[in-house]
N, C-alpha and C positions, 0 to 999 in steps of 0.2 A: 288867245289868238285864234280866230276862226280858221280851221283847216282848209276850207274852200279857198279862202283868200290866199293862203300860203301856196296851195297847189297851182293856183292860177297864174303864178309868177312864171311858170315853166310852159305855159301853153302857147307861147308865141315863138315859132321856130326861126324867125328872122333875128331874134335877139342874140346877142353875143353871149358866150358861155357864162351863166351866172356864177357869182363868187360867194362863198361862205367863209368868213373868218372864223378860225378854230382856236379858241383860248383854252390852255390846259390849266386846271385849277387842281393841282396835285400836291398833297401833303398836308401836315397839321396846320392849323389856322392860328395865326398870332404868335407863335413862338418866335422869340427875336433872334435867334441864331441856330446853332447846332450844325450838324454835318451836313444837312440840307436846309435851304433858307425856307422859313415858313411863309405862309400865305398871309399877306397883309394889304391894306390899301395903298400903303406907301410903296411896296413892291410891285404891286399890280396895276396901279393907275395909268402908267405909261403903256403897257400892253393892252389894257382894256380899251383905251382911246385909239390905239392903232387897229384894233379889231373893228371898231365902228367907223374908222376913217378910211376904210379900203374902198376904192373906186369898184363900181358895178356890184356892190355887195346885195345880195337878196336876203341874207340872214347872218346871224352870229350863233355859233354853236359852242357850248361850253362842254368841255370834257372834264368830268368831275371825278376825283378819286381821293376823297378825304374822310378821316375818321372823326373830323371836328376840331374843336379848340375854342378859341376865344369867341363869345358871342358878340362883342363889340366889333371886331374885325369882321365877322361873318355879316353883320348888318351893314357895315359900311361898304363892303365889296358889293353886296347884293344891290345896295341902294344905287351905287355908281352905275352898275350895269343897267338897272331900270331906268335911271335918269337919261342915259346915252340912248337906250332903246327907244324912249319916248322922243327924245330930241331927233333922231335920224329916221324914226318911223320905220324900223326894221324889226322882224320877229327874232326872238332868241329861243333856241332849242338846247335843253340840257340833256346830256348823255352820261349816265352813271356807269363807271367802270367796276372795280372791285366793291367800293363802299361810298355811299353818301349818308353818313350818320351824323346826328346832332348838327353841328355847324356845317358839315358837309352837305346835309339835306337843306339846310337854310340857303345855301349857295345854289343847290339845285332849283329851289324855288324862284330864283331869279329868271328862270326861263319860262316862257309862255306854255311850253310842253316839255314834259320829262320822260325819258326813255331809259331802260335799264336792260341789263342782261338777266336771264333767268336766274342766274346765281348771284347777282349783285345783292349786297346787303343795304337796306334802306330803313330810314326811320330815326329811332333814338330821339324822339322830340322830347326832350327833358333837359335838366340842369344838373350837373354833378360836380362836387368838390371833393377831392382826395387829399389825404395827408398822413402823417405819422405822429404818434405820441411818444416821447422819450422820458417822461417825468419819472417813472419807476426805474428806468435804465440808469440815469444819472444818479438817483439816490442810491442805488446798489453799489456804485462805484465811488460814493462819497464826493460827487461833484456837485458844488454849490451853483445854482442858477442865479445870476444877477441881472435883473431886468428893471430898468429905470425908465419910466415914461411919465409924461405930462398929460393928463386926461385919463379918467379911470377906465375907459374902454380901449386905450390905444394898444395895450399888449393882448387884445382879443385872439383867442386860439393860437397862442404861442405853443409850439410843439413840445417845448421843455417844461411847460407848466401844466397841472392838472386841468382837464377840461371842465368848463363851467357851463351848466344848463342855459344861462342867459346868453352865453356866446353862441351856442348853438342855435338857439331861438333866433338870434340876430342874423345868422348866416342862413337859416332857413327862410327868413323873410326876404332877404336879398335874392336867394335862389327863385323864390316864388315870383318876385317882380319880373326877373329875367324870363322865367317860364311863360309868363302871361304875355310878354313881347313876343316871344317865339310863337306861341299859339296864335296871336293875333295875326302875324305874317303869313303863317300857313293858311289860315282862313281866308285872308285877303287874296293870296295868290292862287290858291286851289279852289276856292269857292265851292259851288255846288258839285264839284267832281269828287269830293270826299263821301266815302260810302260806309262809313262806320260811326259809332258813337264816340264823341270826343275823349270819353273815359278810356277807350282802347287807343285811339290814334295818339294821344298826348300822354301816354303812360311811361314813355321811355322805351317801349319795346322796339324790337328790330325785327324786319321780315325779309325774306328772299324776294326777288323781282316779281314773280307771278303773284304772290300773295299781296305785295305792295300795290300792284295794278288792281287787284280785286278790291283793295281798301280804297283806291283812289288817290294814292300817294304818287304814283306815276301814271302816265297816260298809255304806256305800251311796252311791249318787249322788242327790242331791236338794237343794232349797232349803228354807229354814226354813219358810216359810208352807205349802207343800205337804205336807212331812213331818208338821208339826204338826196340820194340818187332817185329813190322813188318820189320825193317831194318835188325836187327842182330839175330832174332829167339826168341821164347818164353822163352828160358833159360838164355837170357842175364841178367847179374847181374849189378844193378844200385849201385855203390859205392858212397855215399854221402860223400863229404869233407867239414868238418865243417869250415866255414869261419868266425864264430862269436867270436873266441877267447877263447871259453870254459867257463865253469861255473865259475871258480875262477876270470878270467878276468872280467866277467860281475859283479860279486859281488864286486870286488874292485872298478869298475867305479861308483858303486852307492854311495859310501862314499864321503866325502869332506865337507868342510865349507859352510857357507851361500853363499859367493861369488861364489864358484864352482857351487852351486845349481842354483844361478841366471843365470849364464852363460849357463848352461845346459838347463834351461827353455827357454831362448831365442833362443838357437839353435833348441830346439824341436819345437818352434813356427815357426821357419824358415823352418824346415822340413815339418811341417803341411801345411804351405802355398804352397810348392812345389806340395804336393800330392793334394791340394785342387784345383789347376788349372785344374786337370783332373776329378773333381768331385768324388774324392776318400778320 
């Protein structure tokens, strides 16, 4: 999106105060539950549409704070934002808070421009899969593993069975396909603004805000209020769209039996591990 076109919106003093819809995308992507609801298209489709349906809107702003997660949900959310931006013919500006890494950066690329704080963590354009292997542990305690499957690869990467090279090769191939999709999206959205070799940009490395700007992964350093006031004038109104589901939904999610709480705690631990990759 051309900056001169964006700034031109604020050049007519007789206009009513411009409105910018602010959509918060905060948390891990794609986790189905946990102590905090993860980001998914199902959870965000309503708020996204609300942000683009605001009257007198001049832009939509994305407030992003995510360590990543599901590449599928990242792609679906970003695509919905881009589809509505094209339909409503309004610019989208992304503002990174603590982190936009992996899937979080995928979401940031839904913006026509990306801004970050000097200490924001940006990047991690790669694919990772982590797990545990318990084959030696159960053997030590005399536990017999019984795995019955139809299809010779159905039990692939079972954590209680010895790891097989062919299973690892299959996983690497899957990761490679997802990585190529991620790279293609970054090339499409960032275009000629990228200022480093792809072997650097797509290595999975992370950078602080200033370095990310030098590499072309973000367009500048700045916070949402300052950038939007500079772009659209001091009277710009920021209209926050609640993507959290409201007080009642949050209260209902807290309930449940012992099994529900056990699942939520496991999901919370998984989310905690995602944040911990970036020292947060």
